[in-house]
N, C-alpha and C positions, 0 to 999 in steps of 0.2 A: 524237474525244471526242464522246459523244452529248449530254451536257448541258452546258449553260452553267457555267462555274466562277465561284461566288460568295465562296469562301473559300480561301486560300492558307495552309499552315502549314509552315514552313522550320525545320529544325535550325539551330544556330548553328555550334559549333565543328567545323572541317571540311567545313562546307556553306555557310551565309551569311557566315561569316568566313575571311579568308584564314590563312595559317600566323603571321602576325603578330598574328591575333586582331582583325583590323579588319574592318567591312564595306568592300567594294571599292565604288568610285564607281559603278560599272556596276550593281552590285546595288542599291545604294541608289536610283539614279535610276528603274530598271525597276520597284520595288516602290513607289515613290512614284506612277507612273503607274497601277499596279493599284489604289491606293487612291482616286486620284482618279476612277478609273471605277468606283467603288462596291465594288471586291471588298475583303472583310475580309481583312487580313493579320495573321497571328499567328506569333509566334517560339516554337518549341517546343523546349524546351533542357534539358539536364541541371543547368545553370547555375540558382541561385536568382534572384529577382527583380532583387535588388540587383546582383549580378555581371552579369546579363544586360542590365540597363538602361544601363549606361555606354557600349559600343560602338555600341548602337542610337542613344542620344543623340548621340554622337559623330559619327554619319552622318546626323543630322537626321531620324531615323525615329522616329515614335511608334506604337506597336501593343501589343495585348494580350499577355501572355506567359504560357505554359504553362511553369511553371517546375519544376525539381528532378524531372524525369522525370515530370512529370504530378501531382506533390505538391501544386501550387498552381497556381491560375489566377487571374491578375490582368487588370484593364483597362488601358487606355493609361495612365491616370492612377495606376495602381499599387493601385486598390481591390481588395480580395480578394473573388473571386466564389465560389470553392471551393477545398478544402483536405483532403487526406488525411494524418493525422498518424501517425508512429510512437509509439505509447505507450512510456511511460518503462520498464515491465518487459519489453517486448520488445527494447528497446534494449540492457537488461542482457544478454540472451541473445545478440545479436548481437555487442556487444563483446566478451563472453567468448569467442566463437569467433574472431574477429580477432586478438585478444590472445594466444590460444592459440598460433596458427600464425604470430604475430609478423609480422603484415600492418599496415603503416602505414595509417591512415584518417583522413579529415575528416569533420565532422558539418555538415549544411546546416540552418539553422533559420529561424524566421520574421525572426530578426535578423540573418542572414547566415550566412557559413561560418566554421568555427572550426578551428584545427589546435593540438595540443599539442606541436609539434615544428617550430620555425622553418626549422631547417637542413634537414630532411628536405622541407618544404613548398617551399622554394626549389630544392632538387635536383630535386624532381619535375617543377617546371615546364621546367626545362633539359632532362629526358629525355623529356617530351612533345613539345617544339619539335623535338628531334633526331629522335625517331620520325617526326614529322610530314614531316620533309625540309626543315625551316627553314634558310636559309642565314645566319641571324644569327650574329655571332660570339658567344664565349660572355660577352663583356661585355654586349653588346646583350640577349642572352637572359637574363642575371641581372637587367638593369634591368627588364626586363618582369616578371620573377618578383617583384622587390621592389615593382612597381606595384601587384600584387594587395593587399598590405599597405597601401601609401600611399593607394589609393582605398577602402580597406574593404571589399575584396571577399573578403577573408579576415583574420581575427582571431586573435591568439595567446591562447589560454587556458592556464591553470595545469593545469586538469583538465577532462574533458569532462563529468563529474558535476556540477561546480559550475555549468556552463552549464545543464545539463538539468533540474538540480533547482529552478532559478528558475521560480516560478509562471507567469510571462509567455511563457516560452520554448516554442516547439512544434518537435517534430523532424520535418523533412521527408525527409531523405536521409542515408544514411552511404555516402560513397564511399572505397573501398578499394583500395589498390594492393599488388602484389607483382611482382617480376621473374621469379618461379618460377612456371612453368606448373603444375608439381605442386601447390605450395601453393595456387594461384588454383583448382584443381580440388578439392582437399580442402575449401577454404572454401564453394565452391559447394554440394558435397555435403553438408555440415554445415547450410547455410541452406535446403536443400529442406525439412527438418524443420520450419521455422517458417513463419507466415502472412505470408510477405514476396514481393516481386516482385525478381527478380534480373535484371540486364542488364549491358550494358557499353557504353561510349562510347569505348573505346580498346584498345589491344593489352593492356595490363597492368593494366588496372582492373576493379572490380566495382561496380556501383551498386545499392543496397539501398533499397528504398521499401515503404511500405504495398502490401499486396496488390493493391489497387484503384488505385495510383498508377502508371498508365503513360501513356506520351504517346497511345496508342490510346484509351484510356478518357477522359482528358482531352479529346482531339480531340471525341469523341461528346458530351461535356458542353458543350464551347464550340459545336459545331454547334447542339445544342438550344437553348442561350442565346441565339444569334442568329437561331434560326429558319432554319437552313440545312440541307438535307440533306445526308448524307454523301457522296452521288453527285455533288454539286455542290462537293465538296472536293478540293484538290490539295496533296499533301504532297511535300517534299524532304527526303532524309536521306543518311546516309552509313554509319551504324553500327548495331550490335545493337539499341539501345534506340530507334531508329526503325521497327524492323520492326512494332511493334504499331500504329503510326498509318499505316504503308504498308497494312497488312492491312485497316484501317478505312475508308480513304478511296476515293473513286471512281477516282481519277486519281493517279498517282505517278511520281516521277523519281528516280534514284539518281545520286549525284554519280559523277564519273569516278574519284575517289579512295575510293569506297566499299568496304566489304567485300564479298566474295562474295554472301553470303546476301542483302544487300540489293540488289545488282544483279539477283539471280535473282527476287527478289520484285517489284521496281518495273516499271512498265510501259515505261519507256525510260531510257536513261543519257545523262546530260548531261555538260559539260565539269566539271573538278576545280574546287576552292574557290580555287585561286591564280589561274583564268581565268573568274572569275565565273559558275560553273555555274549558279547561282540564276538569274540575269538571263537566260540562253540558255534555261533550261527555261520560265521564266515569259512572256517575249516572245511566243510563238505563241498564248498564251491571250488577250491583249490585243486591244483595238481598235486602231485605227491610233495609233502612238505619235509624235508630233511630233519631227522631227529637230532638231538645234541650228540655230538662225537662223530656224526656221519661225514 
């Protein structure tokens, strides 16, 4: 590494979080050491701020959040610093494509995420956990799925139009799912005609944001906001939606569970998310870290 690292940006699901969607104790410990040494630590996630905040608080972490794939950038306290919104007329075109292909989707707003189908939303979490290799029982997984609703991470809406037509609502991201590779391909092809950014954070999903809302662009805005050069920035990720920030940063790591394109783009590969790969990647960057009892 040629330059001192002054900012770290980590993806959450599949990276900072384990398969039970919690920050491991080792990850929390090492990131707190990084903060104590003056390094700015940021969560860069497909989640909106509300859903990103819960596992961070649970782990005793306080950090800025690049949320909804770069559509929002908030301070440690939740203050909005920057935002890239999908206009209502553009959403209408996106939803038409998804409905035509019968792809289930959720919307992410400044008030949180919404679904119009509770059963499909619960099934989706079960499918995601299974795909991630979680060893949870079906009952435990269903409890975690229900937790999204209980904590307000996902709300049930009678219709998306009723949410979006509210004058105070700002649409940040549309997250679509289909088990059919063919349908996902057709949706991606149709979306190419619209001024949006399209990426993925999992095998069967499609993440749709404003054309300037990517993690990479948000990372650049964050670096400028804090007066840090991108060459002094280290990023960690596991999926397609992390590629833009890996390309933007001076230094990068791919998780052991990352997709092939991320492993190829990153400077090195760390352990997987079940074995605190973030802590393993960050530790060499730090000055001496006190051991227990010191």
